[in-house]
Backbone and ligand atoms as CSV (ligand in chain L), in Angstrom:
chain,resi,resn,atom,element,x,y,z
A,1,UNK,N,N,12.878,-1.730,-9.368
A,1,UNK,CA,C,11.722,-1.029,-8.789
A,1,UNK,C,C,10.714,-2.051,-8.265
A,2,UNK,N,N,9.922,-1.617,-7.328
A,2,UNK,CA,C,8.919,-2.473,-6.699
A,2,UNK,C,C,7.547,-1.957,-7.128
A,3,UNK,N,N,6.750,-2.859,-7.695
A,3,UNK,CA,C,5.441,-2.445,-8.175
A,3,UNK,C,C,4.407,-2.599,-7.051
A,4,UNK,N,N,3.570,-1.586,-6.872
A,4,UNK,CA,C,2.551,-1.579,-5.823
A,4,UNK,C,C,1.182,-1.567,-6.492
A,5,UNK,N,N,0.343,-2.520,-6.115
A,5,UNK,CA,C,-1.013,-2.560,-6.663
A,5,UNK,C,C,-1.992,-2.655,-5.494
A,6,UNK,N,N,-2.991,-1.784,-5.484
A,6,UNK,CA,C,-4.054,-1.882,-4.479
A,6,UNK,C,C,-5.353,-2.197,-5.208
A,7,UNK,N,N,-5.989,-3.267,-4.797
A,7,UNK,CA,C,-7.276,-3.662,-5.377
A,7,UNK,C,C,-8.362,-2.750,-4.808
A,8,UNK,N,N,-8.842,-1.831,-5.653
A,8,UNK,CA,C,-9.811,-0.841,-5.198
A,8,UNK,C,C,-11.134,-1.481,-4.793
A,9,UNK,N,N,-11.397,-2.680,-5.314
A,9,UNK,CA,C,-12.637,-3.387,-4.947
A,9,UNK,C,C,-12.572,-3.864,-3.498
A,10,UNK,N,N,-11.372,-4.204,-3.058
A,10,UNK,CA,C,-11.197,-4.741,-1.702
A,10,UNK,C,C,-10.951,-3.652,-0.674
A,11,UNK,N,N,-10.191,-2.637,-1.047
A,11,UNK,CA,C,-9.763,-1.621,-0.074
A,11,UNK,C,C,-10.962,-0.894,0.516
A,12,UNK,N,N,-10.977,-0.820,1.851
A,12,UNK,CA,C,-12.053,-0.114,2.549
A,12,UNK,C,C,-11.542,1.139,3.251
A,13,UNK,N,N,-10.301,1.507,2.968
A,13,UNK,CA,C,-9.771,2.750,3.521
A,13,UNK,C,C,-9.495,2.712,5.005
A,14,UNK,N,N,-9.152,1.555,5.533
A,14,UNK,CA,C,-8.865,1.458,6.972
A,14,UNK,C,C,-7.574,2.176,7.339
A,15,UNK,N,N,-6.655,2.255,6.402
A,15,UNK,CA,C,-5.472,3.082,6.626
A,15,UNK,C,C,-4.297,2.392,7.297
A,16,UNK,N,N,-4.383,1.096,7.556
A,16,UNK,CA,C,-3.236,0.422,8.189
A,16,UNK,C,C,-1.991,0.547,7.317
A,17,UNK,N,N,-2.174,0.481,5.993
A,17,UNK,CA,C,-1.022,0.591,5.103
A,17,UNK,C,C,-0.358,1.955,5.262
A,18,UNK,N,N,-1.165,2.994,5.447
A,18,UNK,CA,C,-0.625,4.348,5.599
A,18,UNK,C,C,0.141,4.468,6.904
A,19,UNK,N,N,-0.308,3.723,7.915
A,19,UNK,CA,C,0.363,3.729,9.205
A,19,UNK,C,C,1.697,2.994,9.098
A,20,UNK,N,N,1.700,1.860,8.400
A,20,UNK,CA,C,2.914,1.042,8.288
A,20,UNK,C,C,3.934,1.641,7.327
A,21,UNK,N,N,3.466,2.270,6.274
A,21,UNK,CA,C,4.392,2.794,5.250
A,21,UNK,C,C,3.901,4.151,4.754
A,22,UNK,N,N,3.986,5.170,5.638
A,22,UNK,CA,C,3.473,6.498,5.252
A,22,UNK,C,C,4.228,7.116,4.081
A,23,UNK,N,N,5.456,6.622,3.817
A,23,UNK,CA,C,6.212,7.159,2.693
A,23,UNK,C,C,5.695,6.625,1.358
A,24,UNK,N,N,4.809,5.617,1.415
A,24,UNK,CA,C,4.254,5.058,0.181
A,24,UNK,C,C,2.754,5.346,0.069
A,25,UNK,N,N,2.016,5.094,1.142
A,25,UNK,CA,C,0.551,5.150,1.080
A,25,UNK,C,C,0.009,6.391,1.785
A,26,UNK,N,N,-0.973,7.028,1.166
A,26,UNK,CA,C,-1.622,8.208,1.730
A,26,UNK,C,C,-3.124,8.015,1.633
A,27,UNK,N,N,-3.812,8.272,2.723
A,27,UNK,CA,C,-5.268,8.181,2.671
A,27,UNK,C,C,-5.802,9.363,1.893
A,28,UNK,N,N,-6.800,9.116,1.064
A,28,UNK,CA,C,-7.353,10.202,0.270
A,28,UNK,C,C,-8.567,9.719,-0.487
A,29,UNK,N,N,-8.676,10.153,-1.703
A,29,UNK,CA,C,-9.813,9.778,-2.525
A,29,UNK,C,C,-9.292,9.478,-3.925
A,30,UNK,N,N,-9.265,8.236,-4.389
A,30,UNK,CA,C,-9.748,6.998,-3.782
A,30,UNK,C,C,-9.123,6.755,-2.413
A,31,UNK,N,N,-9.714,5.818,-1.638
A,31,UNK,CA,C,-9.351,5.681,-0.230
A,31,UNK,C,C,-7.857,5.731,0.041
A,32,UNK,N,N,-7.073,5.117,-0.841
A,32,UNK,CA,C,-5.639,5.172,-0.608
A,32,UNK,C,C,-4.925,5.471,-1.923
A,33,UNK,N,N,-3.955,6.380,-1.858
A,33,UNK,CA,C,-3.168,6.696,-3.052
A,33,UNK,C,C,-1.715,6.293,-2.801
A,34,UNK,N,N,-1.014,5.962,-3.885
A,34,UNK,CA,C,0.364,5.468,-3.778
A,34,UNK,C,C,0.991,5.569,-5.159
A,35,UNK,N,N,2.331,5.652,-5.213
A,35,UNK,CA,C,2.978,5.595,-6.518
A,35,UNK,C,C,2.841,4.199,-7.118
A,36,UNK,N,N,2.839,4.103,-8.433
A,36,UNK,CA,C,2.741,2.791,-9.093
A,36,UNK,C,C,3.979,1.948,-8.815
A,37,UNK,N,N,5.117,2.630,-8.657
A,37,UNK,CA,C,6.368,1.926,-8.382
A,37,UNK,C,C,7.138,2.710,-7.329
A,38,UNK,N,N,7.846,1.968,-6.485
A,38,UNK,CA,C,8.728,2.633,-5.523
A,38,UNK,C,C,10.115,2.015,-5.624
A,39,UNK,N,N,11.078,2.721,-5.066
A,39,UNK,CA,C,12.461,2.246,-5.091
A,39,UNK,C,C,12.598,0.942,-4.299
A,40,UNK,N,N,13.540,0.138,-4.714
A,40,UNK,CA,C,13.816,-1.155,-4.046
A,40,UNK,C,C,14.029,-0.971,-2.537
A,41,UNK,N,N,14.558,0.167,-2.130
A,41,UNK,CA,C,14.818,0.429,-0.706
A,41,UNK,C,C,13.535,0.425,0.115
A,42,UNK,N,N,12.398,0.607,-0.543
A,42,UNK,CA,C,11.125,0.648,0.182
A,42,UNK,C,C,10.378,-0.682,0.135
A,43,UNK,N,N,11.043,-1.736,-0.382
A,43,UNK,CA,C,10.351,-3.029,-0.520
A,43,UNK,C,C,9.855,-3.565,0.839
A,44,UNK,N,N,10.712,-3.502,1.854
A,44,UNK,CA,C,10.307,-4.025,3.164
A,44,UNK,C,C,9.092,-3.271,3.701
A,45,UNK,N,N,9.092,-1.945,3.526
A,45,UNK,CA,C,7.961,-1.147,3.989
A,45,UNK,C,C,6.695,-1.533,3.233
A,46,UNK,N,N,6.833,-1.718,1.925
A,46,UNK,CA,C,5.668,-2.089,1.113
A,46,UNK,C,C,5.131,-3.450,1.540
A,47,UNK,N,N,6.029,-4.387,1.818
A,47,UNK,CA,C,5.577,-5.722,2.209
A,47,UNK,C,C,4.964,-5.709,3.600
A,48,UNK,N,N,5.504,-4.875,4.478
A,48,UNK,CA,C,4.910,-4.752,5.819
A,48,UNK,C,C,3.490,-4.189,5.701
A,49,UNK,N,N,3.315,-3.217,4.845
A,49,UNK,CA,C,1.985,-2.639,4.647
A,49,UNK,C,C,1.026,-3.675,4.064
A,50,UNK,N,N,1.525,-4.472,3.114
A,50,UNK,CA,C,0.670,-5.511,2.515
A,50,UNK,C,C,0.246,-6.517,3.580
A,51,UNK,N,N,1.181,-6.883,4.466
A,51,UNK,CA,C,0.853,-7.835,5.537
A,51,UNK,C,C,-0.157,-7.235,6.511
A,52,UNK,N,N,-0.083,-5.922,6.707
A,52,UNK,CA,C,-0.943,-5.266,7.694
A,52,UNK,C,C,-2.356,-5.032,7.174
A,53,UNK,N,N,-2.531,-5.066,5.870
A,53,UNK,CA,C,-3.856,-4.782,5.312
A,53,UNK,C,C,-4.827,-5.889,5.693
A,54,UNK,N,N,-5.899,-5.560,6.418
A,54,UNK,CA,C,-6.835,-6.588,6.867
A,54,UNK,C,C,-7.611,-7.225,5.714
A,55,UNK,N,N,-7.604,-6.599,4.558
A,55,UNK,CA,C,-8.389,-7.117,3.431
A,55,UNK,C,C,-7.503,-7.693,2.327
A,56,UNK,N,N,-6.204,-7.813,2.612
A,56,UNK,CA,C,-5.255,-8.315,1.611
A,56,UNK,C,C,-5.453,-7.635,0.257
A,57,UNK,N,N,-5.598,-6.327,0.307
A,57,UNK,CA,C,-5.865,-5.584,-0.928
A,57,UNK,C,C,-4.588,-5.174,-1.641
A,58,UNK,N,N,-3.429,-5.332,-0.966
A,58,UNK,CA,C,-2.179,-4.808,-1.530
A,58,UNK,C,C,-1.337,-5.940,-2.112
A,59,UNK,N,N,-0.883,-5.751,-3.331
A,59,UNK,CA,C,0.052,-6.683,-3.960
A,59,UNK,C,C,1.368,-5.953,-4.186
A,60,UNK,N,N,2.468,-6.608,-3.821
A,60,UNK,CA,C,3.807,-6.063,-4.017
A,60,UNK,C,C,4.552,-6.983,-4.958
A,61,UNK,N,N,5.046,-6.441,-6.062
A,61,UNK,CA,C,5.747,-7.292,-7.053
A,61,UNK,C,C,7.161,-6.798,-7.267
L,1,SF4,S1,S,-4.742,-1.204,4.727
L,1,SF4,FE1,FE,-5.768,-2.179,2.988
L,1,SF4,S2,S,-7.917,-1.651,3.231
L,1,SF4,FE2,FE,-6.750,-0.261,4.484
L,1,SF4,S3,S,-6.395,1.553,3.204
L,1,SF4,FE3,FE,-4.646,0.197,2.980
L,1,SF4,S4,S,-5.115,-1.029,1.188
L,1,SF4,FE4,FE,-7.016,-0.143,1.877
């Protein structure tokens, strides 16, 4: 499994992650919601979203 962490202190809700990986990230309240873990098949999507985040708020482990 791939662990997804979003730093709520950094995230400003710009939504690029939701655009890059809508199957993982959803804009809402808090600004972005996501499962704590996703299947290995979604690792590339998660990493693309992390790269796209302008605030480097996303960690993929
Ligand atoms: S791209 Fe980054 S700042 Fe924007 S909603 Fe996603 S985690 Fe937050």
